Each structure stands twice: as structure tokens, then as C-alpha cells.
C-alpha positions, -999 to +999 in steps of 0.1 A: +000+000+000+015+033-010+014+065+010+018+087-020-006+116-023-021+123-057-023+159-069-058+174-068-069+181-103-076+216-113-113+221-121-125+241-151-149+270-146-176+248-163-170+220-137-171+244-108-204+257-121-222+224-122-206+212-089-220+244-072-254+237-087-253+201-074-241+213-039-270+238-038-296+213-048-284+187-024-283+213+004-319+223-002-333+187-001-346+170+030-358+139+011-353+133-026-328+129-053-304+149-076-299+135-111-270+145-132-273+141-170-241+136-190-237+138-228-204+131-245-186+131-211-199+165-201-226+174-176-255+190-195-283+190-169-289+188-132-324+179-118-337+176-083-368+158-072-381+165-036-403+141-018-428+150+010-434+122+035-464+118+057-466+096+087-499+077+089-512+066+123-535+037+128-571+044+139-565+023+170-540+048+186 
């Protein structure tokens, strides 16, 4: 096992843009998902889907 550290790749402005969008969408969700669409190796779309959950109680409670 090697203890070598790999250099952190420099991100392009385009990569920083979509990463910030993903961070924002994930940060705004309580329950749900974030989907990233890629075409030809490049991110072209970021979607978020939020779910609202309800707790149902039985009538016997």
C-alpha cells in the first residue's frame, strides 16, 4: 500500500459551475434525489426531485 498523495486536479470553470449547482440542490433537499445528465462526457443537466413524506397513524392509537 502506497502513502503517495495524488495531486488534486484543477477544475475548469464549467466543472465548478455544475458542482456548485449540485451542492446547492443537495443542500436544499430533506428527502429526494439529484440527477446529473451527461452527454459526450460533459454534464448537460442537473435535476432535483423532492419528496414529501407523511406519517400515517393507525385508527387504534
